[in-house]
C-alpha positions as CSV (number, residue, x, y, z in Angstrom):
1,M,0.7,6.9,-4.3
2,I,-0.4,6.2,-0.3
3,I,-2.0,3.0,1.0
4,I,-3.5,3.1,4.1
5,L,-3.9,0.0,6.3
6,K,-6.4,-1.5,8.7
7,E,-5.3,-1.6,12.2
8,N,-2.9,-4.7,13.2
9,P,-2.5,-5.8,9.6
10,E,-1.4,-9.3,9.7
11,A,2.3,-9.4,9.1
12,K,1.5,-12.5,6.1
13,Q,-0.7,-10.1,4.1
14,M,1.5,-6.9,4.5
15,N,4.6,-9.0,3.4
16,D,2.4,-10.1,0.6
17,L,1.2,-6.7,-0.6
18,S,4.5,-5.2,0.0
19,A,6.2,-7.7,-2.5
20,W,3.5,-7.3,-5.3
21,L,4.5,-3.7,-5.2
22,Q,7.6,-4.2,-5.4
23,E,7.1,-6.7,-8.1
24,Q,5.6,-3.8,-9.9
25,G,8.4,-1.6,-9.9
26,V,7.9,0.9,-7.4
27,E,9.6,1.9,-4.1
28,L,7.7,1.4,-0.9
29,H,8.2,3.5,2.6
30,A,6.0,2.3,5.4
31,T,5.4,4.2,8.1
32,K,3.8,2.6,11.3
33,G,1.7,4.5,13.6
34,L,0.1,3.7,16.6
35,H,-3.0,2.9,15.2
36,Q,-2.3,2.6,11.3
37,T,0.2,1.7,8.9
38,I,0.8,3.9,5.6
39,L,2.7,2.9,2.9
40,G,3.8,5.3,0.5
41,L,4.8,4.7,-3.0
42,I,7.2,5.8,-5.2
43,G,7.5,5.6,-8.3
44,D,5.3,5.0,-11.5
45,T,2.1,4.1,-10.2
46,S,-0.4,4.9,-13.3
47,R,-0.1,1.2,-13.9
48,I,-1.3,-0.4,-10.7
49,D,-4.8,-1.1,-10.4
50,I,-6.1,1.3,-7.3
51,D,-9.6,-0.7,-7.2
52,L,-7.3,-3.8,-7.1
53,I,-5.7,-2.7,-3.8
54,K,-8.9,-1.2,-2.3
55,Q,-10.2,-4.9,-2.5
56,M,-7.7,-6.1,-0.3
57,D,-8.6,-7.0,3.4
58,I,-6.2,-5.4,4.9
59,V,-6.3,-2.0,3.1
60,D,-8.5,0.7,4.3
61,D,-8.0,2.8,1.7
62,V,-6.2,4.1,-1.1
63,K,-4.8,7.8,-2.2
64,R,-3.3,8.9,-5.8
65,V,-0.5,12.1,-5.3
66,Q,0.0,13.9,-8.0
67,E,2.5,16.8,-8.5
């Protein structure tokens, strides 16, 4: 799963999202670009509610990646 954050996400919101995702049992890899931050999730993301993540203020888009 890939989570694309809006430009300049608030640090507290990003930390809260990262902590919650790690509690879900996935490994998190953040890539920070000039205008966007992308979170790559490694592991079983099938139990993570994609609609819940899309509703978060700092999230621009969410993409499921399958093998």
